[in-house]
C-alpha positions as CSV (number, residue, x, y, z in Angstrom):
1,M,-48.5,77.1,-49.1
2,T,-45.1,75.9,-47.7
3,S,-44.7,72.1,-47.2
4,T,-43.9,71.0,-43.6
5,R,-42.8,67.6,-44.6
6,K,-39.5,66.3,-43.1
7,V,-37.6,64.4,-45.8
8,Y,-34.7,62.2,-44.8
9,T,-31.9,60.8,-46.8
10,V,-31.1,57.1,-46.4
11,S,-27.8,58.0,-44.6
12,E,-29.7,60.3,-42.2
13,L,-32.3,57.7,-41.5
14,V,-29.8,54.9,-40.8
15,G,-27.6,57.2,-38.8
16,R,-30.4,58.4,-36.6
17,A,-31.6,54.8,-36.1
18,R,-28.0,53.8,-35.0
19,R,-27.8,56.7,-32.5
20,V,-31.2,55.8,-31.1
21,L,-30.3,52.1,-30.6
22,E,-26.9,52.9,-29.1
23,Q,-28.4,55.4,-26.6
24,D,-31.4,53.3,-25.6
25,F,-29.6,50.0,-25.1
26,G,-26.1,50.9,-24.1
27,L,-23.8,48.1,-22.9
28,L,-25.7,44.8,-22.5
29,W,-25.2,41.1,-21.9
30,L,-26.7,38.5,-24.2
31,E,-26.8,34.7,-24.1
32,A,-27.2,32.9,-27.4
33,E,-25.9,30.2,-29.8
34,I,-23.0,30.8,-32.2
35,S,-23.5,30.1,-35.9
36,N,-21.8,31.1,-39.2
37,F,-18.6,31.8,-37.4
38,S,-15.8,33.2,-39.6
39,A,-12.3,34.6,-38.9
40,P,-10.9,36.3,-42.0
41,P,-7.2,37.3,-42.4
42,S,-8.0,40.7,-40.8
43,G,-8.2,39.0,-37.4
44,H,-11.8,40.1,-36.8
45,W,-14.5,37.6,-35.9
46,Y,-17.9,37.6,-37.5
47,F,-20.8,35.4,-36.5
48,T,-24.5,35.1,-36.0
49,L,-26.1,34.9,-32.6
50,K,-29.4,33.1,-32.5
51,D,-32.0,31.4,-30.3
52,E,-35.3,29.6,-31.1
53,G,-37.0,32.7,-32.4
54,A,-34.5,35.2,-33.8
55,Q,-31.0,35.9,-34.9
56,V,-28.6,38.9,-35.1
57,R,-25.4,39.6,-36.9
58,S,-22.4,40.2,-34.6
59,A,-18.7,41.2,-34.7
60,L,-15.8,40.9,-32.3
61,F,-12.9,42.9,-33.5
62,R,-9.3,41.9,-33.3
63,N,-8.2,44.3,-30.6
64,R,-10.8,42.6,-28.3
65,N,-10.6,38.9,-29.3
66,Q,-6.8,38.8,-28.9
67,L,-7.4,39.2,-25.2
68,L,-9.6,36.1,-25.0
69,S,-8.4,32.6,-24.1
70,Y,-11.5,31.0,-25.7
71,R,-12.2,30.8,-29.4
72,P,-15.9,29.9,-30.2
73,K,-17.2,27.6,-32.8
74,D,-20.6,27.0,-34.5
75,G,-23.1,25.5,-32.0
76,D,-21.4,26.9,-28.8
77,K,-23.6,28.5,-26.2
78,V,-22.0,31.8,-25.2
79,L,-22.5,34.8,-22.9
80,I,-21.6,38.1,-24.7
81,R,-21.1,41.7,-23.5
82,G,-21.6,44.2,-26.3
83,R,-23.5,47.2,-27.8
84,V,-26.4,47.3,-30.2
85,T,-25.7,49.3,-33.4
86,V,-26.4,49.6,-37.1
87,Y,-23.8,49.0,-39.8
88,E,-24.6,52.0,-41.9
89,P,-23.1,51.0,-45.3
90,R,-25.5,48.1,-45.5
91,G,-28.1,49.2,-43.0
92,D,-27.7,46.0,-41.0
93,F,-28.8,45.8,-37.4
94,Q,-25.8,44.1,-35.5
95,L,-24.2,43.6,-32.1
96,V,-20.6,44.8,-31.6
97,C,-19.1,42.5,-28.9
98,E,-16.5,43.5,-26.4
99,Y,-16.2,40.2,-24.4
100,L,-17.3,36.6,-24.9
101,E,-17.2,33.5,-22.7
102,P,-18.8,30.0,-22.7
103,A,-22.3,30.1,-21.2
104,G,-22.2,29.1,-17.6
105,F,-18.5,30.1,-17.2
106,G,-19.3,33.0,-14.9
107,A,-21.5,31.0,-12.6
108,L,-18.8,28.3,-12.3
109,Q,-16.1,31.0,-11.6
110,Q,-18.3,32.6,-8.9
111,K,-18.9,29.2,-7.3
112,F,-15.1,28.6,-7.4
113,E,-14.4,31.9,-5.7
114,Q,-17.0,31.4,-3.0
115,L,-15.7,27.9,-2.1
116,K,-12.1,29.1,-2.2
117,Q,-12.9,31.9,0.3
118,K,-14.9,29.6,2.6
119,L,-12.1,27.0,2.8
120,A,-9.4,29.8,3.2
121,D,-11.4,31.2,6.1
122,E,-11.3,27.7,7.7
123,G,-7.5,27.5,7.4
124,L,-7.4,24.6,4.9
125,F,-4.9,26.6,2.7
126,N,-2.6,27.6,5.6
127,A,1.1,26.6,5.0
128,E,1.6,25.5,8.6
129,R,-0.9,22.6,8.2
130,K,0.7,21.2,5.1
131,R,3.1,18.3,5.3
132,V,6.7,18.0,4.1
133,L,7.1,15.6,1.2
134,P,9.5,12.7,1.6
135,P,12.8,13.6,-0.1
136,F,13.4,10.1,-1.5
137,P,10.1,8.2,-1.9
138,T,10.2,4.6,-2.8
139,T,6.5,4.2,-3.8
140,V,4.3,6.9,-5.4
141,G,0.5,6.6,-5.7
142,V,-1.1,8.2,-8.8
143,I,-4.8,9.1,-8.7
144,T,-5.9,9.7,-12.3
145,S,-7.6,8.1,-15.3
146,P,-5.8,5.0,-16.5
147,T,-6.4,6.0,-20.1
148,G,-5.5,9.7,-20.0
149,A,-2.3,11.4,-21.1
150,A,-1.4,12.4,-17.5
151,I,-0.5,8.8,-16.4
152,R,1.7,8.4,-19.5
153,D,3.5,11.6,-18.8
154,V,4.0,10.7,-15.2
155,L,5.4,7.2,-16.0
156,S,7.7,8.6,-18.7
157,V,9.2,11.2,-16.3
158,L,9.7,8.7,-13.4
159,A,11.2,6.1,-15.8
160,K,13.8,8.7,-16.9
161,R,14.6,10.3,-13.5
162,A,14.1,7.5,-11.0
163,P,13.2,4.1,-12.4
164,F,13.6,2.6,-8.9
165,I,10.4,4.3,-7.7
166,K,7.4,2.0,-7.6
167,V,4.2,3.4,-9.0
168,I,0.7,2.4,-7.9
169,L,-2.3,3.6,-9.9
170,Y,-5.5,4.3,-8.2
171,P,-7.9,4.7,-11.2
172,A,-10.6,7.3,-11.1
173,V,-12.9,9.3,-13.4
174,V,-11.4,12.8,-13.7
175,Q,-14.2,14.6,-15.6
176,G,-18.0,14.9,-15.2
177,A,-20.5,14.6,-12.4
178,E,-19.2,11.2,-11.2
179,A,-15.6,12.4,-10.9
180,P,-15.6,13.9,-7.3
181,A,-17.0,10.7,-5.8
182,A,-14.5,8.6,-7.8
183,L,-11.6,10.8,-6.7
184,I,-12.7,10.7,-3.0
185,E,-13.0,6.9,-3.1
186,A,-9.5,6.6,-4.6
187,L,-8.0,8.8,-1.8
188,K,-9.8,6.6,0.8
189,T,-8.5,3.5,-0.8
190,A,-4.9,4.8,-0.8
191,N,-5.1,5.9,2.8
192,R,-6.7,2.6,3.8
193,R,-4.0,0.5,2.1
194,R,-1.0,2.6,3.3
195,E,1.2,1.3,0.5
196,C,2.8,4.5,-0.8
197,D,4.9,7.4,0.6
198,V,3.1,10.2,-1.3
199,L,0.1,10.7,-3.6
200,L,0.0,12.5,-6.9
201,L,-3.6,13.7,-7.8
202,T,-3.4,14.6,-11.5
203,R,-5.0,15.0,-14.9
204,G,-4.3,16.9,-18.2
205,G,-5.5,20.3,-19.2
206,G,-9.0,21.3,-20.1
207,S,-11.7,23.9,-19.8
208,L,-13.0,25.3,-16.6
209,E,-16.0,22.9,-16.9
210,D,-13.6,19.9,-17.5
211,L,-11.5,20.7,-14.4
212,F,-14.4,21.7,-12.2
213,C,-14.7,18.3,-10.5
214,F,-11.4,19.2,-8.7
215,N,-13.3,22.2,-7.1
216,D,-15.6,19.9,-5.1
217,E,-15.8,20.7,-1.4
218,K,-15.9,17.1,-0.2
219,L,-12.9,16.3,-2.3
220,A,-11.0,19.3,-0.8
221,R,-11.7,18.1,2.7
222,Q,-10.7,14.5,1.9
223,I,-7.3,15.9,0.6
224,A,-6.9,18.0,3.7
225,G,-7.6,15.0,5.9
226,S,-5.4,12.5,4.0
227,G,-2.8,10.7,6.1
228,I,-0.5,10.6,3.1
229,P,1.0,13.8,1.7
230,V,-0.8,14.8,-1.5
231,V,0.6,16.7,-4.5
232,S,-1.9,18.2,-6.9
233,A,-0.9,18.5,-10.6
234,V,-4.1,19.4,-12.5
235,G,-4.3,20.9,-15.9
236,H,-1.7,23.4,-17.3
237,E,0.4,26.0,-15.5
238,V,-2.4,28.6,-15.8
239,D,-5.1,26.4,-14.4
240,F,-5.9,26.5,-10.7
241,T,-8.4,24.4,-8.7
242,I,-9.4,24.1,-5.1
243,A,-7.4,20.8,-5.0
244,D,-4.2,22.8,-5.8
245,F,-4.8,25.1,-2.8
246,V,-5.6,22.5,-0.3
247,A,-2.9,19.9,-1.3
248,D,0.5,19.8,0.4
249,L,2.1,20.9,-2.8
250,R,0.9,22.2,-6.2
251,A,2.7,21.2,-9.5
252,P,1.9,23.1,-12.7
253,T,1.6,20.0,-14.9
254,P,1.5,16.2,-14.5
255,S,5.1,16.0,-15.7
256,A,6.2,18.6,-13.3
257,G,4.5,16.8,-10.5
258,A,6.4,13.6,-11.3
259,A,9.7,15.6,-11.4
260,L,9.0,17.1,-8.0
261,L,8.5,13.7,-6.4
262,S,11.5,11.9,-8.0
263,P,15.2,12.6,-7.4
264,D,17.3,12.7,-10.5
265,R,19.3,9.5,-10.8
266,D,22.2,11.3,-12.5
267,A,22.1,14.0,-9.9
268,L,22.3,11.4,-7.1
269,R,25.3,9.8,-8.7
270,Q,26.9,13.3,-9.0
271,L,26.1,14.0,-5.3
272,L,27.7,10.7,-4.3
273,G,30.8,11.5,-6.2
274,Q,31.0,15.0,-4.6
275,L,30.5,13.5,-1.1
276,G,33.2,10.9,-1.8
277,H,35.6,13.7,-2.9
278,R,34.8,15.8,0.1
279,Q,35.4,12.8,2.4
280,H,38.7,12.2,0.8
281,Q,39.7,15.8,1.3
282,V,38.6,15.7,4.9
283,L,40.8,12.6,5.4
284,Q,43.8,14.2,3.7
285,R,43.3,17.4,5.8
286,A,43.1,15.3,9.0
287,I,46.3,13.4,8.1
288,R,48.1,16.7,7.4
289,Q,46.9,18.1,10.7
290,R,48.1,15.0,12.5
291,R,51.5,15.2,10.8
292,S,51.7,18.9,11.6
293,Q,51.0,18.2,15.3
294,L,53.5,15.4,15.3
295,D,56.2,17.7,13.9
296,S,55.3,20.3,16.4
297,L,55.5,17.9,19.3
298,S,58.6,16.2,18.1
299,G,60.4,19.5,18.3
300,R,59.4,19.9,22.0
301,L,60.4,16.4,23.1
302,P,63.6,16.0,25.0
303,T,64.1,12.4,23.7
304,P,62.5,12.5,20.3
305,E,63.4,9.1,18.9
306,R,61.2,6.9,21.2
307,L,58.3,9.4,21.4
308,L,58.4,10.0,17.6
309,A,58.2,6.2,17.0
310,R,55.1,6.0,19.2
311,R,53.5,8.9,17.5
312,A,54.3,7.6,14.1
313,Q,52.9,4.2,15.0
314,R,49.7,5.9,16.3
315,L,49.5,8.0,13.2
316,D,49.7,5.0,11.0
317,E,47.0,3.3,13.0
318,L,44.7,6.3,12.7
319,R,45.4,6.5,9.0
320,D,44.6,2.8,8.6
321,R,41.4,3.2,10.5
322,L,40.4,6.2,8.5
323,L,41.1,4.5,5.3
324,A,39.4,1.3,6.4
325,G,36.4,3.3,7.5
326,S,36.3,5.1,4.1
327,Q,36.6,1.9,2.3
328,R,33.8,0.3,4.4
329,R,31.5,3.2,3.7
330,L,32.2,3.0,0.0
331,Q,31.6,-0.7,0.1
332,L,28.3,-0.2,1.9
333,G,27.4,2.3,-0.8
334,R,28.3,-0.2,-3.6
335,L,26.2,-2.9,-1.8
336,A,23.2,-0.6,-1.6
337,L,23.6,0.3,-5.2
338,A,23.8,-3.4,-6.1
339,H,20.7,-4.1,-4.0
340,Q,18.7,-1.4,-5.9
341,E,19.9,-2.8,-9.2
342,A,18.9,-6.3,-8.1
343,R,15.4,-5.0,-7.2
344,L,15.1,-3.4,-10.6
345,R,16.1,-6.6,-12.3
346,S,13.5,-8.5,-10.2
347,V,10.7,-6.4,-11.6
348,A,11.9,-6.6,-15.2
349,P,9.2,-7.6,-17.7
350,A,11.0,-10.9,-18.7
351,V,11.1,-12.1,-15.0
352,R,7.5,-11.2,-14.5
353,L,6.5,-12.8,-17.8
354,A,8.2,-16.1,-16.8
355,S,6.5,-16.1,-13.4
356,A,3.1,-15.4,-15.1
357,R,3.7,-18.3,-17.6
358,H,4.6,-20.7,-14.8
359,R,1.4,-19.7,-12.9
360,L,-0.7,-20.0,-16.1
361,A,0.7,-23.6,-16.6
362,S,-0.2,-24.5,-13.0
363,L,-3.7,-23.0,-13.4
364,Q,-4.2,-24.9,-16.7
365,Q,-3.2,-28.2,-15.0
366,R,-5.5,-27.6,-12.1
367,L,-8.3,-26.7,-14.5
368,V,-7.9,-30.0,-16.4
369,L,-7.9,-32.0,-13.1
370,T,-11.0,-30.2,-11.9
371,A,-12.7,-30.8,-15.2
372,N,-11.9,-34.5,-15.2
373,R,-13.2,-34.9,-11.7
374,T,-16.4,-33.0,-12.5
375,I,-17.0,-35.2,-15.6
376,E,-16.5,-38.4,-13.6
377,K,-18.9,-37.2,-11.0
378,R,-21.5,-36.4,-13.7
379,R,-21.0,-39.8,-15.3
380,T,-21.6,-41.6,-11.9
381,K,-24.7,-39.5,-11.3
382,L,-26.0,-40.2,-14.8
383,A,-25.5,-43.9,-14.4
384,R,-27.4,-43.8,-11.0
385,C,-30.3,-41.8,-12.6
386,T,-30.4,-44.2,-15.6
387,G,-30.8,-47.1,-13.3
388,Q,-33.5,-45.4,-11.3
389,L,-35.4,-44.5,-14.5
390,A,-35.1,-48.1,-15.8
391,T,-36.6,-49.4,-12.5
392,L,-39.5,-47.0,-12.8
393,S,-40.1,-47.5,-16.5
394,P,-43.4,-49.0,-17.6
395,L,-41.5,-51.4,-19.8
396,A,-39.9,-52.9,-16.6
397,T,-43.4,-53.4,-15.3
398,L,-44.5,-55.2,-18.5
399,S,-41.5,-57.5,-18.3
400,R,-42.7,-58.8,-14.9
401,G,-45.9,-60.2,-16.5
402,Y,-48.2,-57.2,-16.3
403,T,-50.1,-55.5,-19.1
404,L,-51.3,-52.0,-19.8
405,T,-54.6,-51.4,-21.4
406,R,-55.9,-48.0,-22.7
407,I,-58.6,-46.7,-24.9
408,E,-57.1,-46.8,-28.4
409,A,-58.8,-43.5,-29.5
410,S,-57.8,-41.3,-26.6
411,G,-54.8,-43.2,-25.1
412,V,-56.4,-43.0,-21.6
413,L,-55.3,-46.0,-19.3
414,L,-58.0,-48.2,-17.9
415,Q,-57.9,-48.1,-14.2
416,Q,-61.3,-47.1,-12.7
417,Q,-62.9,-45.7,-15.7
418,P,-66.7,-45.2,-16.0
419,Q,-68.6,-47.7,-18.0
420,L,-67.3,-48.3,-21.5
421,P,-69.8,-48.4,-24.4
422,A,-69.9,-51.5,-26.5
423,G,-67.7,-51.3,-29.6
424,T,-65.0,-49.3,-27.9
425,L,-61.5,-50.2,-29.3
426,L,-58.9,-51.1,-26.6
427,E,-55.1,-51.4,-27.0
428,T,-53.3,-53.8,-24.7
429,R,-49.5,-53.6,-24.4
430,L,-47.5,-56.7,-23.8
431,P,-43.7,-56.8,-23.3
432,N,-43.0,-57.3,-27.0
433,R,-46.3,-56.6,-28.8
434,R,-49.7,-54.9,-28.6
435,V,-53.2,-56.4,-28.9
436,L,-56.3,-54.6,-30.2
437,S,-59.7,-55.7,-28.9
438,R,-63.3,-54.4,-29.0
439,V,-65.7,-54.1,-26.0
440,E,-68.8,-56.3,-26.3
441,T,-70.1,-55.8,-22.8
442,D,-69.0,-53.9,-19.7
443,E,-70.2,-54.9,-16.3
444,V,-69.0,-54.1,-12.7
445,L,-67.7,-57.1,-10.7
446,A,-69.0,-57.6,-7.2
447,H,-66.3,-60.2,-6.4
448,A,-63.4,-59.3,-4.0
449,D,-61.0,-61.4,-6.1
450,P,-60.1,-59.3,-9.2
451,L,-58.9,-62.5,-11.0
452,A,-62.1,-64.4,-10.6
453,V,-64.0,-65.1,-13.8
454,P,-67.6,-64.0,-13.8
455,D,-70.3,-66.7,-14.5
456,R,-71.8,-66.1,-18.0
457,R,-74.3,-68.9,-18.1
């Protein structure tokens, strides 16, 4: 009898299981937590995907992970696209990944695209509604975190390029759920105060989640409605937010934003020199033209001596006026430069520190005077209260010839007490001593005079 049993080798069994899994599942998406992440020198990534009830080995090979901008780590929640298979040499069930992103990234990106399309349809991104930035701002408002790297980069660039520009910081939270409201409030404050020529909305780089507060619809509308031109410099050059599209100008980084708003001091000086040289050339050309005209006219004059003298005098007058005007313009330029230098010196740390010390000394003197007046008022009030207490004191009553009598055991004063039993000990207080007595009899007086002595016969 021939056996009908089908006998598999291990390789056949594992191979068939691999084919069944790959055919049944195909390409799928999986959300899980990363653990046991490793990246050997080969460039491939190996890790375990797990949830509360199970785990699966996974691999993301080098030709795929080189295309990603995100490198996972243990504990990250991720969304993965891949194929189920079996690693035949070990018979391990595993997932070969083709793409990986942080969990929630896709939803945020979709939300970003939807809001971007909505605002674009409303015309908030149109170039014709955007304002031209002032070429030479004197005051720049910066909306960012006071402790972040962005404000340090902005101040560093402005100090090098244009130290004469005044910077006003409008502090705001730039990450998390509270950030949109804080940024909107900072924009409202800047527009209400109207103390700067242009606003720089900025923060350093981060993930999509970190920068997503700049994709808020209310913030976008506040930027669009700002009465002051707004420059957006959020994240790195590859990062884009809704604030970038709706702002009047987008800068790729905080440093680039500061550079866009500040004219280069050295470039200004070079420009002044070029303008002065061009002006000198214009003057020389004008003088040569005048001389040429004079020579031409002098040849046509029938009596050249007198006419030439008048023309020469006029020429000298025009030359003097041109030179005087040139010197006057140069002098005005020097005065303006000296004025800017004086303004810079007036805001020097040493001057501000001296002013602060003077104000501190004045405040300390006022504090001492106020404290002394307060102490004197308290002393007067204490003396008045002490006098009132002395007047109301029982000891003052005793000093006027009265006595206080109370039950010695309980300390209760005798005023209109019920009848006292015989043998009760009483304590009588005099001004300078106390007297103990014992009750022999207690009877109610019917006399109207409380000082009358009852008849005991």
